[in-house]
MIVO-924724 format. One record per residue (C-alpha): residue number from 0; x, y, z. Coordinates in steps of 0.1 Angstrom, whole numbers, plus 5000, padded with zeros to 4 digits. Each point is the difference from the previous one (the first is absolute). Layout:
BEGIN
ATOM num   c1   c2   c3
ATOM NUM    X    Y    Z
...
END
This chain:
BEGIN
ATOM num   c1   c2   c3
ATOM   0 5002 4998 4999
ATOM   1 5007 5039 4993
ATOM   2 5010 5017 5034
ATOM   3 4995 5030 4989
ATOM   4 4962 4988 4993
ATOM   5 4996 4994 5036
ATOM   6 5017 5034 5013
ATOM   7 4969 5018 5013
ATOM   8 5021 5028 5015
ATOM   9 5024 5016 4976
ATOM  10 5029 5031 5003
ATOM  11 4999 5024 4970
ATOM  12 5032 5018 4998
ATOM  13 5004 5026 4980
ATOM  14 5021 5034 5011
ATOM  15 5002 5023 4974
ATOM  16 4978 5031 4992
ATOM  17 4960 5001 4996
ATOM  18 4999 4992 4963
ATOM  19 5019 4964 5005
ATOM  20 4977 4991 5025
ATOM  21 4971 5008 4974
ATOM  22 5012 4978 4978
ATOM  23 5001 4968 5021
ATOM  24 4964 5007 4996
ATOM  25 4996 4968 4972
ATOM  26 5023 4979 5019
ATOM  27 4978 5004 5032
ATOM  28 4969 4994 4983
ATOM  29 5013 4971 4987
ATOM  30 5012 4984 5032
ATOM  31 4961 5008 5016
ATOM  32 4989 4991 4966
ATOM  33 5015 4961 5017
ATOM  34 4998 5002 5031
ATOM  35 4974 5024 5006
ATOM  36 5001 4989 5041
ATOM  37 5039 5013 5003
ATOM  38 5004 5031 5018
ATOM  39 5026 5023 4986
ATOM  40 5024 5027 5017
ATOM  41 5016 5024 4984
ATOM  42 5038 5007 5012
ATOM  43 5003 5034 4980
ATOM  44 5026 5041 5010
ATOM  45 4982 5024 5009
ATOM  46 4994 5010 4965
ATOM  47 4989 4968 4989
ATOM  48 4973 4995 5030
ATOM  49 4983 5031 4983
ATOM  50 4979 4979 4972
ATOM  51 4994 4970 5018
ATOM  52 4965 5009 5008
ATOM  53 4996 5001 4954
ATOM  54 5011 4967 5001
ATOM  55 4967 4979 5014
ATOM  56 5021 4969 5000
ATOM  57 5017 5015 5029
ATOM  58 4992 4988 5037
ATOM  59 5021 5015 5025
ATOM  60 5029 5026 4997
ATOM  61 5036 5000 5016
ATOM  62 5017 5032 4991
ATOM  63 5041 4995 5004
ATOM  64 5027 5019 4989
ATOM  65 5034 4977 4986
ATOM  66 5029 5007 5006
ATOM  67 5007 4977 4970
ATOM  68 4984 5023 4979
ATOM  69 5010 5037 5017
ATOM  70 5019 5026 4983
ATOM  71 5019 5006 5031
ATOM  72 4975 5018 5024
ATOM  73 4997 4972 5026
ATOM  74 5021 5004 5028
ATOM  75 5019 4965 5009
ATOM  76 4976 4979 5019
ATOM  77 4999 4963 5002
ATOM  78 4976 5003 5024
ATOM  79 4974 5015 4977
ATOM  80 5005 4963 4976
ATOM  81 4998 4979 5029
ATOM  82 4965 5020 5016
ATOM  83 4989 4990 4959
ATOM  84 5010 4961 5004
ATOM  85 4978 4999 5030
ATOM  86 4967 5015 4992
ATOM  87 5002 4976 4966
ATOM  88 5008 4973 5029
ATOM  89 4969 5008 5015
ATOM  90 4978 4999 4971
ATOM  91 5004 4965 4991
ATOM  92 5006 5003 4964
ATOM  93 4999 4970 4975
ATOM  94 5016 5017 4975
ATOM  95 5015 5029 4986
ATOM  96 4995 5013 4961
ATOM  97 5037 5023 4994
ATOM  98 4988 5021 4975
ATOM  99 5029 5020 4990
ATOM 100 5012 5019 4963
ATOM 101 5024 4990 4977
ATOM 102 5031 5017 5016
ATOM 103 4987 4989 5037
ATOM 104 5012 4972 5021
ATOM 105 4972 4977 5021
ATOM 106 5024 4989 5016
ATOM 107 5008 5028 5030
ATOM 108 4961 4997 5011
ATOM 109 4998 4965 4994
ATOM 110 5025 4993 5022
ATOM 111 4983 5020 5025
ATOM 112 4970 4978 4994
ATOM 113 5023 4971 5007
ATOM 114 5007 5010 5037
ATOM 115 4964 5007 5005
ATOM 116 4994 4962 4989
ATOM 117 4974 5005 4974
ATOM 118 5010 4965 4982
ATOM 119 4993 5011 4965
ATOM 120 5013 5029 4978
ATOM 121 5003 5005 4973
ATOM 122 5012 5028 4975
ATOM 123 5014 5010 4962
ATOM 124 5042 4997 5004
ATOM 125 5033 5003 4982
ATOM 126 5024 4986 5021
ATOM 127 5012 4975 5027
ATOM 128 4980 5004 5029
ATOM 129 5000 4965 5016
ATOM 130 4976 4992 5023
ATOM 131 4980 5031 5005
ATOM 132 4977 4996 4979
ATOM 133 4976 4966 4992
ATOM 134 4993 5007 4966
ATOM 135 5023 5022 4978
ATOM 136 4985 5005 4966
ATOM 137 5024 5009 4976
ATOM 138 5010 5017 4963
ATOM 139 4971 5023 4996
ATOM 140 5014 5029 4974
ATOM 141 5007 5028 5015
ATOM 142 4978 5023 4975
ATOM 143 4968 4982 5011
ATOM 144 4973 5021 5013
ATOM 145 4999 5001 5031
ATOM 146 4963 4986 5005
ATOM 147 5010 4970 4981
ATOM 148 5030 4996 5025
ATOM 149 4977 5003 5026
ATOM 150 4976 4975 4982
ATOM 151 5031 4977 4993
ATOM 152 5009 4996 5036
ATOM 153 4966 4991 5011
ATOM 154 4989 4977 4968
ATOM 155 5033 4983 5006
ATOM 156 4983 4991 5034
ATOM 157 4969 4987 4990
ATOM 158 4980 5027 4994
ATOM 159 4986 5006 4970
ATOM 160 4989 5037 4988
ATOM 161 4970 4999 4982
ATOM 162 5003 5040 4999
ATOM 163 5031 5021 4992
ATOM 164 4989 5031 4999
ATOM 165 5006 5030 5025
ATOM 166 4961 5009 5023
ATOM 167 5002 5018 5032
ATOM 168 4975 5007 5019
ATOM 169 4979 5035 5001
ATOM 170 4968 5005 5017
ATOM 171 4973 5027 4997
ATOM 172 5010 5018 5028
ATOM 173 5033 5008 4988
ATOM 174 4983 5010 4961
ATOM 175 4977 5022 5027
ATOM 176 5031 5015 5014
ATOM 177 5016 5008 4971
ATOM 178 4971 5011 4978
ATOM 179 4995 5027 5031
ATOM 180 5044 5006 4998
ATOM 181 4999 5008 4967
ATOM 182 4965 5020 5001
ATOM 183 5018 5018 5031
ATOM 184 5028 5005 4978
ATOM 185 4981 5020 4968
ATOM 186 4999 4966 4974
ATOM 187 4969 4983 4993
ATOM 188 5003 4964 5006
ATOM 189 4978 4987 4974
ATOM 190 5018 5025 4969
ATOM 191 5033 4987 4986
ATOM 192 5033 5012 5020
ATOM 193 5038 4989 5000
ATOM 194 5017 4988 5033
ATOM 195 5039 5008 5001
ATOM 196 5024 4984 5027
ATOM 197 5032 5018 4992
ATOM 198 5020 4982 5029
ATOM 199 5014 4960 5008
ATOM 200 5023 4989 5024
ATOM 201 5031 5003 4981
ATOM 202 5016 5029 4986
ATOM 203 5004 4981 4972
ATOM 204 4966 4997 4991
ATOM 205 4989 5031 5003
ATOM 206 4986 5023 4969
ATOM 207 5015 5035 5007
ATOM 208 4970 5018 5017
ATOM 209 5008 5026 4979
ATOM 210 4991 4986 4974
ATOM 211 4967 4985 5014
ATOM 212 4991 5039 5011
ATOM 213 5001 5002 4959
ATOM 214 4981 4970 4994
ATOM 215 4975 5007 5024
ATOM 216 4996 5037 4986
ATOM 217 4993 4981 4964
ATOM 218 4978 4981 5010
ATOM 219 4981 5027 5014
ATOM 220 5000 5020 4972
ATOM 221 4988 4968 4980
ATOM 222 4967 5000 5028
ATOM 223 5010 4972 5019
ATOM 224 4999 5005 5037
ATOM 225 5036 4993 5015
ATOM 226 5003 4988 5039
ATOM 227 5039 4996 5012
ATOM 228 5002 4979 5021
ATOM 229 5026 4982 5026
ATOM 230 5004 4984 5039
ATOM 231 5017 5024 5022
ATOM 232 5036 4994 4998
ATOM 233 4992 5010 4961
ATOM 234 4982 5040 5011
ATOM 235 5036 5015 4990
ATOM 236 4998 4980 4964
ATOM 237 4960 5009 4994
ATOM 238 5001 5032 5011
ATOM 239 5031 5008 4972
ATOM 240 4979 4989 4976
ATOM 241 4969 5017 5015
ATOM 242 5019 5033 4996
ATOM 243 4996 4998 4959
ATOM 244 4963 4990 4997
ATOM 245 4988 5025 5021
ATOM 246 4961 4983 4984
ATOM 247 5010 4968 5018
ATOM 248 4984 4988 5029
ATOM 249 5022 4980 5029
ATOM 250 4997 4978 5018
ATOM 251 5029 4985 5028
ATOM 252 4995 4971 5024
ATOM 253 4972 5000 5021
ATOM 254 4975 4969 4981
ATOM 255 5007 4962 5011
ATOM 256 5013 4982 4976
ATOM 257 4965 4985 4990
ATOM 258 4987 5037 4993
ATOM 259 5035 5005 4980
ATOM 260 4991 4968 4976
ATOM 261 4963 5012 4996
ATOM 262 5019 5034 4985
ATOM 263 5018 4981 4983
ATOM 264 4966 4983 4988
ATOM 265 4985 5030 4989
ATOM 266 5023 5014 4980
ATOM 267 5000 5007 4966
ATOM 268 5031 4992 5002
ATOM 269 5031 4994 5017
ATOM 270 5036 5020 4994
ATOM 271 5028 4985 5018
ATOM 272 5034 4986 5004
ATOM 273 5009 4963 5006
ATOM 274 4980 5000 5033
ATOM 275 4974 4988 5024
ATOM 276 4970 5019 4975
ATOM 277 5013 4984 4974
ATOM 278 4994 4965 5016
ATOM 279 4967 5014 5014
ATOM 280 4989 5014 4964
ATOM 281 5006 4964 4987
ATOM 282 4978 4987 5030
ATOM 283 4971 5023 4995
ATOM 284 4999 4999 4963
ATOM 285 5008 5037 4992
ATOM 286 5021 5012 4970
ATOM 287 5037 5009 5016
ATOM 288 5028 5018 4983
ATOM 289 5035 4993 5016
ATOM 290 5028 5018 4994
ATOM 291 5019 4971 5011
ATOM 292 5039 5004 5008
ATOM 293 5029 4980 4986
ATOM 294 5004 4983 5036
ATOM 295 4982 4967 4996
ATOM 296 4990 4978 4968
ATOM 297 4960 5010 4992
ATOM 298 4993 4964 4996
ATOM 299 5008 4995 5038
ATOM 300 4975 5028 5009
ATOM 301 4975 5015 4972
ATOM 302 4966 5000 5001
ATOM 303 4983 4969 4982
ATOM 304 4961 5003 4997
ATOM 305 4993 5036 5000
ATOM 306 5005 5019 4972
ATOM 307 5036 5019 5005
ATOM 308 5027 5017 4985
ATOM 309 5039 4995 5014
ATOM 310 5024 5030 4987
ATOM 311 5032 4999 5002
ATOM 312 5038 5011 4981
ATOM 313 5021 4974 4993
ATOM 314 5031 4998 5018
ATOM 315 5026 4982 4998
ATOM 316 5004 4997 5047
ATOM 317 4961 4981 4997
ATOM 318 4995 4983 5021
ATOM 319 5020 5020 5025
ATOM 320 4983 4985 5036
ATOM 321 5014 5034 5013
ATOM 322 4976 5022 5029
ATOM 323 5017 5033 4987
ATOM 324 5012 5010 4962
ATOM 325 5036 5010 5002
ATOM 326 4996 5012 4958
ATOM 327 4970 5025 5005
ATOM 328 4969 4977 4990
ATOM 329 5011 4994 4963
ATOM 330 4971 4970 4999
ATOM 331 4973 5028 5009
ATOM 332 5009 5022 4973
ATOM 333 4959 5004 4988
ATOM 334 4991 5034 4993
ATOM 335 4965 5008 5014
ATOM 336 4988 5009 4962
ATOM 337 5005 4960 4992
ATOM 338 4990 4992 5036
ATOM 339 4962 5017 4996
ATOM 340 5002 4989 4960
ATOM 341 4997 4961 5014
ATOM 342 4975 5010 5028
ATOM 343 4980 5012 4979
ATOM 344 5005 4970 4973
ATOM 345 4993 4980 5028
ATOM 346 4969 5011 5014
ATOM 347 4989 5003 4966
ATOM 348 4999 4955 4993
ATOM 349 4996 4991 5035
ATOM 350 4967 4980 5001
ATOM 351 4978 5016 5021
ATOM 352 4994 4996 5033
ATOM 353 4975 5010 5030
ATOM 354 5008 5009 5034
ATOM 355 4970 4984 5019
ATOM 356 5001 5032 5031
ATOM 357 4977 4986 5026
ATOM 358 4970 5028 5006
ATOM 359 4987 5011 5044
ATOM 360 4974 5026 4995
ATOM 361 4995 5006 4959
ATOM 362 5010 5037 5004
ATOM 363 5018 5008 4968
ATOM 364 5026 4970 5006
ATOM 365 4984 4985 4965
ATOM 366 5024 5000 4968
ATOM 367 4987 5037 4981
ATOM 368 4972 4985 4972
ATOM 369 4997 4966 5020
ATOM 370 4973 5006 5026
ATOM 371 4995 4963 5005
ATOM 372 5039 4984 4998
ATOM 373 5023 5007 5026
ATOM 374 5028 4994 4973
ATOM 375 5027 5022 4985
ATOM 376 5010 4993 4966
ATOM 377 5037 5003 4991
ATOM 378 5025 4996 4970
ATOM 379 4989 5009 4962
ATOM 380 4996 4974 4972
ATOM 381 5024 5007 4977
ATOM 382 4989 5017 4968
ATOM 383 5020 4978 4977
ATOM 384 4997 4967 5010
ATOM 385 4959 5002 4995
ATOM 386 4986 4983 4969
ATOM 387 4985 5030 4974
ATOM 388 4964 4995 5004
ATOM 389 4988 4996 4969
ATOM 390 5021 4966 4993
ATOM 391 4977 4983 5023
ATOM 392 4968 4985 4992
ATOM 393 5001 4971 5022
ATOM 394 5011 4992 5032
ATOM 395 4998 4968 5017
ATOM 396 5002 4993 5041
ATOM 397 5012 4971 5015
ATOM 398 4987 4989 5035
ATOM 399 4982 4965 5006
ATOM 400 4998 5003 5036
ATOM 401 4970 5011 5026
ATOM 402 4974 5036 5011
ATOM 403 5026 5015 5023
ATOM 404 5035 5000 4972
ATOM 405 4972 5015 4974
ATOM 406 4987 5026 5015
ATOM 407 5036 5004 5010
ATOM 408 5006 5005 4965
ATOM 409 4971 5026 4993
ATOM 410 5021 5031 5004
ATOM 411 5031 4992 4977
ATOM 412 4970 4989 4974
ATOM 413 4988 5038 5006
ATOM 414 5033 5009 4990
ATOM 415 5005 4975 4969
ATOM 416 4964 5018 4988
ATOM 417 5010 5030 5009
ATOM 418 5037 4998 4978
ATOM 419 4980 4980 4968
ATOM 420 4966 5018 5005
ATOM 421 4994 4988 4964
ATOM 422 5010 4960 5009
ATOM 423 4973 4969 5007
ATOM 424 5017 4980 5031
ATOM 425 4999 4964 5008
ATOM 426 5000 4986 5030
ATOM 427 5013 4963 4999
ATOM 428 4989 4989 5032
ATOM 429 4985 4972 5026
ATOM 430 4965 4987 5007
ATOM 431 5011 5013 5038
ATOM 432 4996 5039 4989
ATOM 433 4976 4991 4965
ATOM 434 4972 5021 5015
ATOM 435 5015 5031 5010
ATOM 436 5023 4998 4967
ATOM 437 4971 4999 4982
ATOM 438 4980 5030 5011
ATOM 439 5035 5023 5005
ATOM 440 4994 5025 4974
ATOM 441 5040 5008 4996
ATOM 442 4998 4964 4977
ATOM 443 4985 4994 4968
ATOM 444 5001 4959 4999
ATOM 445 5006 4973 5029
ATOM 446 5020 4967 4986
ATOM 447 5003 4973 5023
ATOM 448 5032 4992 5010
ATOM 449 5012 4964 4981
ATOM 450 5026 4990 5023
ATOM 451 5035 4998 4997
ATOM 452 5029 4978 5011
ATOM 453 5011 5008 5036
ATOM 454 4974 5025 5018
ATOM 455 4983 4971 5017
ATOM 456 4964 5010 5002
ATOM 457 4990 4995 4962
ATOM 458 5003 4964 4993
ATOM 459 5016 5001 4963
ATOM 460 4982 4987 4967
ATOM 461 5021 5005 4974
ATOM 462 4974 4997 4972
ATOM 463 4982 5035 5020
ATOM 464 5033 5013 5004
ATOM 465 5010 4998 4967
ATOM 466 4966 5011 4981
ATOM 467 5003 5029 5026
ATOM 468 5037 5010 4990
ATOM 469 4991 4998 4964
ATOM 470 4972 5023 5003
ATOM 471 5016 5021 5019
ATOM 472 5027 5007 4975
ATOM 473 4974 5004 4971
ATOM 474 4994 5029 5022
ATOM 475 5035 5018 4996
ATOM 476 4993 5016 5036
ATOM 477 5026 5034 5002
ATOM 478 5004 4997 5039
ATOM 479 4996 4970 5020
ATOM 480 5006 5009 5037
ATOM 481 5004 4968 5031
ATOM 482 4983 5013 5025
ATOM 483 5003 4962 5019
ATOM 484 5034 4999 5028
ATOM 485 5031 5001 4992
ATOM 486 5004 4983 4967
ATOM 487 5021 4968 5004
ATOM 488 4972 4982 4983
ATOM 489 4976 5024 4987
ATOM 490 5024 5025 4980
ATOM 491 5000 4964 4980
ATOM 492 4965 5001 4991
ATOM 493 5008 5038 4992
ATOM 494 5021 4995 4977
ATOM 495 4983 4971 4984
ATOM 496 4968 5030 4988
ATOM 497 5022 5013 4973
ATOM 498 4994 5038 5009
ATOM 499 5021 5027 4982
ATOM 500 5007 5011 5038
ATOM 501 5001 4986 5034
ATOM 502 5005 5011 5035
ATOM 503 4997 4983 5037
ATOM 504 5023 4990 5031
ATOM 505 5028 4978 4994
ATOM 506 5011 4976 5030
ATOM 507 5040 5014 5001
ATOM 508 5018 5030 4992
ATOM 509 5012 4987 4974
ATOM 510 4980 5008 4967
ATOM 511 4973 4977 4988
ATOM 512 5001 4996 4960
ATOM 513 4973 4989 5000
ATOM 514 4981 5034 5008
ATOM 515 5013 5030 4981
ATOM 516 4993 5020 5032
ATOM 517 5005 4992 5038
ATOM 518 5001 5007 5037
ATOM 519 5018 4974 5023
ATOM 520 4973 4985 5024
ATOM 521 5002 5015 5033
ATOM 522 4975 4974 5024
ATOM 523 4994 5022 5025
ATOM 524 4980 5032 4977
ATOM 525 4974 5013 5005
ATOM 526 4974 4986 4971
ATOM 527 4988 5029 4989
ATOM 528 5028 5019 4993
ATOM 529 5019 4968 4990
ATOM 530 4979 5006 4967
ATOM 531 4997 5037 4998
ATOM 532 5040 4995 4999
ATOM 533 4996 4974 4975
ATOM 534 4983 5016 4976
ATOM 535 5021 5038 5003
ATOM 536 5027 4985 4976
ATOM 537 4980 5001 4975
ATOM 538 4991 5031 5009
ATOM 539 4961 4999 5020
ATOM 540 5001 5034 5024
ATOM 541 4988 4988 5032
ATOM 542 4964 4992 5010
ATOM 543 4985 5007 5031
ATOM 544 5005 4963 5021
ATOM 545 4969 4997 5016
ATOM 546 4985 4963 4980
ATOM 547 4971 5003 4980
ATOM 548 4970 4975 4997
ATOM 549 4967 5017 4979
ATOM 550 4967 4998 5022
ATOM 551 4967 5001 4978
ATOM 552 4966 5009 5007
ATOM 553 4989 4961 4997
ATOM 554 5023 4998 5034
ATOM 555 4989 5026 5018
ATOM 556 4968 4989 5000
ATOM 557 5004 4964 5009
ATOM 558 5019 5017 5026
ATOM 559 4974 5023 5017
ATOM 560 4981 4970 4999
ATOM 561 5019 4976 5022
ATOM 562 5010 5031 5021
ATOM 563 4959 5012 5005
ATOM 564 4997 4982 5032
ATOM 565 5030 5016 5017
ATOM 566 4993 5035 4985
ATOM 567 4976 5011 5022
ATOM 568 5021 4985 5033
ATOM 569 5028 5038 4998
ATOM 570 5029 4982 5017
ATOM 571 5032 4994 4976
ATOM 572 5001 4976 4972
ATOM 573 5033 4981 5004
ATOM 574 5008 4972 4983
ATOM 575 5015 4971 5006
ATOM 576 5020 4977 4983
ATOM 577 5012 4968 5013
ATOM 578 5007 4981 4970
ATOM 579 5037 4994 4976
ATOM 580 5015 4972 4981
ATOM 581 5023 4996 5019
ATOM 582 4994 4987 5034
ATOM 583 5028 5016 5017
ATOM 584 4990 5034 4986
ATOM 585 4967 4992 5021
ATOM 586 4990 5020 5040
ATOM 587 4983 4973 5016
ATOM 588 4965 5000 4993
ATOM 589 4993 5008 5043
ATOM 590 5020 5030 4998
ATOM 591 4980 5012 4973
ATOM 592 4970 4988 5021
ATOM 593 5012 5016 5029
ATOM 594 5007 5034 4981
ATOM 595 4969 4996 4984
ATOM 596 4984 5005 5035
ATOM 597 5024 5026 5015
ATOM 598 4989 5022 4973
ATOM 599 4970 4999 5007
ATOM 600 4999 5009 5037
ATOM 601 5030 5026 4997
ATOM 602 4987 5016 4967
ATOM 603 4966 4988 4994
ATOM 604 5011 4987 4967
ATOM 605 4980 4980 4972
ATOM 606 5024 4967 4994
ATOM 607 4998 4983 4962
ATOM 608 5015 4973 4995
ATOM 609 5013 4998 4964
ATOM 610 5014 4972 4979
ATOM 611 4999 4975 4972
ATOM 612 4979 4963 5000
ATOM 613 5030 4982 5015
ATOM 614 5000 5026 5028
ATOM 615 4961 4991 5008
ATOM 616 5013 4970 5031
ATOM 617 5029 5033 5013
ATOM 618 4972 5025 5004
ATOM 619 4969 4982 5010
ATOM 620 5023 4990 5031
ATOM 621 5010 5033 5005
ATOM 622 4963 5014 4998
ATOM 623 4988 4972 5025
ATOM 624 5031 5015 5027
ATOM 625 4986 5032 4996
ATOM 626 4965 4997 4999
ATOM 627 4970 5016 4981
ATOM 628 5017 5036 4991
ATOM 629 5021 4991 4975
ATOM 630 4989 4994 4961
ATOM 631 5018 4967 4983
ATOM 632 5006 5009 4966
ATOM 633 5017 4974 4989
ATOM 634 4997 4984 4966
ATOM 635 4977 5024 4993
ATOM 636 5018 5027 4980
ATOM 637 5013 4999 4968
ATOM 638 5037 5024 4996
ATOM 639 4982 5033 4990
ATOM 640 4975 4995 5031
ATOM 641 5025 4996 5024
ATOM 642 5017 5030 4978
ATOM 643 4965 5022 5007
ATOM 644 4995 4984 5037
ATOM 645 5040 5011 5012
ATOM 646 4992 5032 4984
ATOM 647 4973 5005 5024
ATOM 648 5018 4989 5034
ATOM 649 5011 5020 5021
ATOM 650 5027 4974 5007
ATOM 651 5022 4965 4995
ATOM 652 5018 4978 5018
ATOM 653 5014 4977 4979
ATOM 654 5029 4970 4994
ATOM 655 5026 5012 4976
ATOM 656 4981 4992 4969
ATOM 657 4984 5011 4964
ATOM 658 4975 5020 5017
ATOM 659 5019 5021 5020
ATOM 660 5008 5018 4966
ATOM 661 4967 4998 4993
ATOM 662 4994 5026 5033
ATOM 663 5028 5018 4984
ATOM 664 4986 5011 4965
ATOM 665 4969 5007 5019
ATOM 666 5015 5020 5023
ATOM 667 4985 4979 5028
ATOM 668 5019 5007 5035
ATOM 669 5016 4968 5003
ATOM 670 5025 4980 5034
ATOM 671 5017 4971 4976
ATOM 672 5019 4974 5023
ATOM 673 5031 4987 4985
ATOM 674 5017 4960 5015
ATOM 675 5021 4985 4972
ATOM 676 5000 5025 4972
ATOM 677 5018 5038 5006
ATOM 678 4976 5032 5004
ATOM 679 5030 5023 4980
ATOM 680 4993 4978 4974
ATOM 681 4962 4991 5001
ATOM 682 4983 5026 5019
ATOM 683 4976 5028 4982
ATOM 684 5023 5035 4999
ATOM 685 4978 5023 5011
ATOM 686 5011 4991 5041
ATOM 687 4981 5021 5016
ATOM 688 4965 4982 4986
ATOM 689 5014 4970 4999
ATOM 690 5017 4992 5029
ATOM 691 5025 4969 4999
ATOM 692 5005 4979 5035
ATOM 693 5035 4979 4991
ATOM 694 4989 4972 5026
ATOM 695 5035 4984 4999
ATOM 696 5017 5034 5007
ATOM 697 4974 5010 5029
ATOM 698 5006 4964 5018
ATOM 699 5038 4994 4992
ATOM 700 4991 4971 4983
ATOM 701 5024 4988 4975
ATOM 702 4979 4969 4989
ATOM 703 4978 5028 4978
ATOM 704 4978 4967 4989
ATOM 705 4997 4999 5037
ATOM 706 4985 5034 5010
ATOM 707 4963 5004 4991
ATOM 708 4995 4974 5023
ATOM 709 5015 5015 5027
ATOM 710 4989 5039 4994
ATOM 711 4978 5009 5020
ATOM 712 4962 5023 5000
ATOM 713 5017 5027 5021
ATOM 714 5021 5017 4975
ATOM 715 4973 4992 4970
ATOM 716 4974 5016 5022
ATOM 717 5022 5030 5005
ATOM 718 5010 5009 4964
ATOM 719 4959 4994 4989
ATOM 720 4989 5024 5025
ATOM 721 5031 5023 4989
ATOM 722 4986 4997 4963
ATOM 723 4959 5007 5011
ATOM 724 5016 5033 5020
ATOM 725 5021 5012 4969
ATOM 726 4972 4989 4973
ATOM 727 4966 5006 5016
ATOM 728 4966 4987 4983
ATOM 729 4993 5022 4975
ATOM 730 5036 5015 4996
ATOM 731 5008 5012 4962
ATOM 732 5020 4969 4978
ATOM 733 5015 5008 4967
ATOM 734 4988 4985 4968
ATOM 735 5009 4996 4965
ATOM 736 4991 5019 4974
ATOM 737 5014 5000 4964
ATOM 738 5027 4979 5014
ATOM 739 5016 5025 5025
ATOM 740 4987 5001 5039
ATOM 741 4976 5033 5010
ATOM 742 4977 5007 5032
ATOM 743 4972 4983 5008
END
């Protein structure tokens, strides 16, 4: 048996700066995914420990200044290390994961762990260390990216990585505080603005402050507000930059690391050196322009997923690995004008992205021109990437998934319609979403997906598939768009359609020869924003992010008939949707029943149970526990009638399923309960109107699949009451007119 898989109390060592700690995320996620019950304690430097709250996999932090990575400021005091050894011994660790960069040794801290009696000690090493390490990984290339270096260590120990991308945890509270901070500095948080971070821990990695000043001034002249940031020890550098850019806002210190990550997330563009903000930008998918000095290799530290550009003048001394430059930083001799030109190009060509600012009181805190969504769309699609609309007459979109997946595509379908107004749009979809697809005014024709090798949900019939592809090729689609997933299998189907131009996500960083235009797939990305980013590659402008679903007069009439008895009682109508295809996504029926009873007693609510024919037994059990004050409509509604009922309700409480996106389309306030799936990817984007309860995060449950079974009623009830206060019965809701949101 692998002893590492049995370890339950692990020490994680990374004694560098905050950016180095951020880059531990994928490796720690791999450990937690394989051993969800393992406890991870991070041993970090004072600077690195500040980043620990951004990593949800870390359970505890030990802060330590180590003499083996000190630059000479620590006094001679061997007792200091003896104290560390005693502390580590007292904690009873089963193993120690010793993370280092290419130039560092794991043996010093490894020996401390040996003295502390930690039986398993793993690290990457170039030198002989005797028996200090129990697992000594050798042969790692110096130029390997640090994230991959970290992953290589844990994967060698039996912890496979399913997600290799950087991610940080940023909560709505931090976003709210940042929004207020920006407003106080005179920056509209929901309009594009630029963050410049002039500082870096090493002088050899700092673009001159006077040049940063010129960059800030030129960006301001182009209508982009600029915020200059830094930590307290960088105040002098920031103030020197600000002196030459009097219109730039300045903010030094005074934020937590989570709030600073929220600042990075909220910017349209970040400009910095090769330092912490670069890594936070990669983790938050914020476009970043880096003045990357010649101290290091780009392959070791550069952003990997977010749109980025790295500027450096080639020099013979690269990479020098120096803290200060003795020859005047020739590697950073880049003119401010070039920096600004590159910045403008990056903003133009980066896919659109949105920042979901949460909303607390509704007072002027929503984006201008969008009274519904608490999101700001950032980035401008490149006009040069657009496909001329007069040449696009026939569009095919492929997605063979469910209702919620389809509804998440509708903002992108709207954007395609606006970009190519004369084109016909054919949707190749699944029977699971057929009713929604057929009634959508965005779609001209529905074709059933014929199956394709590698797409497990749909068996392949060779005869039917060949007939379908022959007909599709005869149509000569001008543009085919894959909205099915990462493209591992579905890009093959898209290519087989024979369209003139193809568009989709690819499963890795390398280009996919099956596609004409593509973006790398990021697993934990908001679904509506994912597809908007994709269609931006062919010039489609950002559209409202709220899903679209058309409620017809017959739907309204049927809903009114079903709700007739309840409409007379006067209390808030609260829909409860207890079903879900995946049992792990279902909150227990008895808790739905208890929630209904509490809402009846405390809010005089009128609960309505919704569901399909397969939910009849489930809703009958809930109705029996609640008593006579509940209306069970399971199995009595088609999709249109269900949407009309939701539109009449004051609140929906639902599991994470397609109904949550239907509520987003009807602007019905909701509480959505998440277990296995990530709310970052699947929660409706209007976080004020739709509150997501992430059960694993709330309970500290590492096994996401088990979390909903443990979720108590109290936090769900509290969220429901909050929503009823924020959106009382009769309050106005947005609706759609000519494809755009208006007030009703």
